[in-house]
Phi, psi and omega in degrees: 000135181280128180243098178285135176225146177257138176190180178253168185302317180306319180294314183289334182276349188300314185226025182230152163232152187242150180225137175265116182293160181302328184285348180284150178292162179288170177298125186226002180300144179245181184307318183302313181294320179292321178300319177298317178299313180297322178297317177300319180294315179299318179296318180298325181298333181274356180264169182296155185300337181271000179276139172249161173240122178287117184271312187179175171258135173250132176249122183234150172253116179283111181280165176283356183284143168227152178238125179255133176224109184059231181279347186267145176231132182241132175274141181266128178241129172276133178277118178266321178213134179112008186292330180295312181293315181296317178300315181296318180294325178290321174299315179300316179297322178294320177296322176298313179304312184293336180275349181279155176301143185298334181266009182285129176298326178295323178298317180297317180294319178295320178300323180290333175288317186282322180229117183292163196297342177280351178082347181263322183273120178248161185300322181230117177260127177261147181238051181217190189301328183258023181296327180297316179296312182296311182298318180295322178295315181293317184285314190248346185077015182277120178279148183293143175268165177304328180291337180284339189272106183239337181239165176301321178297322176300316179296318178299317180294316179298319179294322178299316179298315180298314181290324176294319176303315180297317179299317179297319179299322178296319178291324181300321181272356179248250184291338177108152183292322179300319179295319179295316180300314180298317180299312182296316184283328191244350186234358174267117185261145180224147165259124181249127174256123174225000000 
Protein backbone atom coordinates (compact mmCIF):
# COMPACT_ATOMS: atom_id res chain seq x y z
CA UNK A 1 0.00 0.00 0.00
CA UNK A 2 1.31 3.45 -0.96
CA UNK A 3 1.77 5.76 2.02
CA UNK A 4 2.31 9.38 0.94
CA UNK A 5 4.19 11.53 3.43
CA UNK A 6 5.31 15.15 3.23
CA UNK A 7 8.70 16.14 4.49
CA UNK A 8 11.99 17.85 3.85
CA UNK A 9 15.25 16.26 2.78
CA UNK A 10 16.71 16.18 6.29
CA UNK A 11 13.76 14.05 7.41
CA UNK A 12 13.96 11.64 4.49
CA UNK A 13 17.73 11.25 4.77
CA UNK A 14 17.69 10.40 8.48
CA UNK A 15 17.21 6.64 8.30
CA UNK A 16 17.10 5.84 4.59
CA UNK A 17 19.45 5.24 1.73
CA UNK A 18 18.31 5.32 -1.85
CA UNK A 19 19.13 3.18 -4.85
CA UNK A 20 18.47 3.80 -8.53
CA UNK A 21 17.47 0.46 -10.05
CA UNK A 22 19.03 -0.81 -13.29
CA UNK A 23 15.83 -0.24 -15.24
CA UNK A 24 15.90 3.51 -14.60
CA UNK A 25 17.33 5.81 -17.26
CA UNK A 26 20.73 7.37 -16.75
CA UNK A 27 21.18 10.88 -15.39
CA UNK A 28 19.90 13.15 -18.15
CA UNK A 29 19.08 16.53 -16.66
CA UNK A 30 20.48 19.41 -18.63
CA UNK A 31 21.28 23.02 -17.80
CA UNK A 32 17.66 24.14 -18.24
CA UNK A 33 16.32 21.80 -15.54
CA UNK A 34 19.12 22.68 -13.13
CA UNK A 35 18.61 26.40 -13.79
CA UNK A 36 14.92 25.98 -12.88
CA UNK A 37 15.89 24.18 -9.67
CA UNK A 38 18.41 26.89 -8.75
CA UNK A 39 15.82 29.57 -9.49
CA UNK A 40 13.33 27.87 -7.14
CA UNK A 41 15.99 27.83 -4.40
CA UNK A 42 16.84 31.50 -4.95
CA UNK A 43 13.15 32.47 -4.80
CA UNK A 44 12.66 30.50 -1.60
CA UNK A 45 15.58 32.32 0.00
CA UNK A 46 13.74 35.61 -0.33
CA UNK A 47 10.70 34.26 1.54
CA UNK A 48 10.22 34.02 5.28
CA UNK A 49 12.07 31.27 7.17
CA UNK A 50 8.88 29.30 7.82
CA UNK A 51 8.09 28.97 4.10
CA UNK A 52 8.69 25.71 2.27
CA UNK A 53 8.84 25.18 -1.45
CA UNK A 54 7.15 22.06 -2.79
CA UNK A 55 9.75 20.53 -5.08
CA UNK A 56 8.22 17.33 -6.35
CA UNK A 57 6.80 13.95 -5.62
CA UNK A 58 9.23 11.10 -5.10
CA UNK A 59 8.00 7.58 -5.62
CA UNK A 60 10.06 4.96 -3.81
CA UNK A 61 9.81 1.22 -3.34
CA UNK A 62 10.69 0.24 0.21
CA UNK A 63 12.79 -2.86 -0.17
CA UNK A 64 13.09 -5.46 2.60
CA UNK A 65 16.82 -4.63 2.79
CA UNK A 66 18.41 -2.77 5.65
CA UNK A 67 22.02 -1.75 6.07
CA UNK A 68 23.49 -1.55 9.55
CA UNK A 69 26.47 0.64 10.34
CA UNK A 70 27.40 0.75 13.99
CA UNK A 71 24.32 1.75 15.97
CA UNK A 72 22.50 3.06 12.90
CA UNK A 73 20.24 1.11 10.62
CA UNK A 74 19.18 2.38 7.20
CA UNK A 75 16.29 1.06 5.14
CA UNK A 76 16.99 0.78 1.39
CA UNK A 77 14.52 2.46 -0.97
CA UNK A 78 14.51 2.03 -4.74
CA UNK A 79 13.74 5.29 -6.55
CA UNK A 80 10.87 4.71 -8.98
CA UNK A 81 10.27 8.35 -9.90
CA UNK A 82 12.20 11.51 -9.05
CA UNK A 83 15.76 10.28 -9.42
CA UNK A 84 16.89 13.19 -11.66
CA UNK A 85 15.90 15.81 -9.07
CA UNK A 86 17.19 13.77 -6.12
CA UNK A 87 20.52 13.12 -7.86
CA UNK A 88 20.93 16.82 -8.61
CA UNK A 89 20.13 17.82 -5.02
CA UNK A 90 22.63 15.30 -3.66
CA UNK A 91 25.30 16.65 -6.05
CA UNK A 92 24.44 20.16 -4.82
CA UNK A 93 24.79 19.06 -1.19
CA UNK A 94 28.20 17.54 -1.94
CA UNK A 95 29.30 20.80 -3.58
CA UNK A 96 28.11 22.67 -0.47
CA UNK A 97 30.09 20.29 1.74
CA UNK A 98 33.25 20.77 -0.32
CA UNK A 99 32.93 24.57 -0.23
CA UNK A 100 32.76 24.70 3.57
CA UNK A 101 35.87 25.15 5.71
CA UNK A 102 37.50 21.79 6.44
CA UNK A 103 37.19 22.31 10.20
CA UNK A 104 33.49 23.16 10.07
CA UNK A 105 31.23 20.92 12.18
CA UNK A 106 28.47 21.45 9.58
CA UNK A 107 30.78 20.12 6.86
CA UNK A 108 31.42 17.02 8.94
CA UNK A 109 27.69 16.49 9.61
CA UNK A 110 26.80 16.94 5.94
CA UNK A 111 29.52 14.48 4.96
CA UNK A 112 27.95 11.91 7.32
CA UNK A 113 24.58 12.33 5.61
CA UNK A 114 26.04 11.77 2.15
CA UNK A 115 28.50 8.98 2.99
CA UNK A 116 27.77 6.83 5.99
CA UNK A 117 30.54 6.28 8.46
CA UNK A 118 31.86 3.02 7.01
CA UNK A 119 32.70 4.87 3.79
CA UNK A 120 31.02 2.25 1.62
CA UNK A 121 27.36 3.08 2.05
CA UNK A 122 26.39 6.29 0.32
CA UNK A 123 23.07 8.10 0.43
CA UNK A 124 22.27 7.39 -3.23
CA UNK A 125 23.56 4.34 -5.03
CA UNK A 126 23.41 4.42 -8.79
CA UNK A 127 23.33 1.22 -10.76
CA UNK A 128 24.29 2.39 -14.17
CA UNK A 129 27.18 3.33 -16.42
CA UNK A 130 28.27 6.46 -14.57
CA UNK A 131 28.12 5.08 -11.05
CA UNK A 132 31.92 5.20 -10.74
CA UNK A 133 31.97 8.95 -11.45
CA UNK A 134 29.06 9.64 -9.10
CA UNK A 135 30.32 7.40 -6.29
CA UNK A 136 33.85 8.82 -6.46
CA UNK A 137 32.46 12.35 -6.32
CA UNK A 138 30.32 11.57 -3.26
CA UNK A 139 33.00 9.61 -1.42
CA UNK A 140 36.13 11.57 -2.29
CA UNK A 141 34.94 14.85 -3.78
CA UNK A 142 36.81 13.99 -6.98
CA UNK A 143 35.37 15.74 -9.98
CA UNK A 144 35.45 13.81 -13.27
CA UNK A 145 38.34 14.43 -15.64
CA UNK A 146 37.84 14.57 -19.43
CA UNK A 147 39.19 11.00 -19.62
CA UNK A 148 36.35 9.82 -17.33
CA UNK A 149 33.66 11.07 -19.70
CA UNK A 150 32.64 8.31 -22.06
CA UNK A 151 28.85 8.43 -22.28
CA UNK A 152 26.30 11.20 -22.70
CA UNK A 153 25.21 10.53 -19.13
CA UNK A 154 28.79 11.07 -17.94
CA UNK A 155 28.78 14.48 -19.63
CA UNK A 156 25.44 15.36 -18.04
CA UNK A 157 26.78 14.37 -14.62
CA UNK A 158 30.02 16.33 -15.07
CA UNK A 159 28.08 19.41 -16.17
CA UNK A 160 25.77 19.03 -13.15
CA UNK A 161 28.76 19.03 -10.81
CA UNK A 162 30.23 22.08 -12.54
CA UNK A 163 26.94 24.01 -12.45
CA UNK A 164 26.27 23.08 -8.82
CA UNK A 165 29.78 24.25 -7.92
CA UNK A 166 29.09 27.58 -9.65
CA UNK A 167 25.74 27.96 -7.87
CA UNK A 168 27.39 27.30 -4.50
CA UNK A 169 30.12 29.85 -5.27
CA UNK A 170 27.44 32.46 -6.00
CA UNK A 171 25.85 31.74 -2.62
CA UNK A 172 29.25 31.77 -0.92
CA UNK A 173 29.77 35.36 -2.00
CA UNK A 174 26.14 36.26 -1.21
CA UNK A 175 23.93 34.88 1.55
CA UNK A 176 26.48 32.24 2.54
CA UNK A 177 26.90 28.49 2.29
CA UNK A 178 25.37 27.77 5.69
CA UNK A 179 22.17 29.50 4.58
CA UNK A 180 22.11 27.47 1.35
CA UNK A 181 22.67 24.19 3.20
CA UNK A 182 19.91 24.94 5.67
CA UNK A 183 17.51 25.94 2.92
CA UNK A 184 18.14 22.75 0.87
CA UNK A 185 17.89 20.40 3.85
CA UNK A 186 15.04 22.06 5.74
CA UNK A 187 12.87 24.08 3.38
CA UNK A 188 12.52 22.06 0.18
CA UNK A 189 9.40 19.96 0.57
CA UNK A 190 8.61 16.63 -1.04
CA UNK A 191 5.73 14.23 -1.03
CA UNK A 192 7.20 10.75 -0.89
CA UNK A 193 5.13 7.73 -1.84
CA UNK A 194 6.55 4.43 -0.64
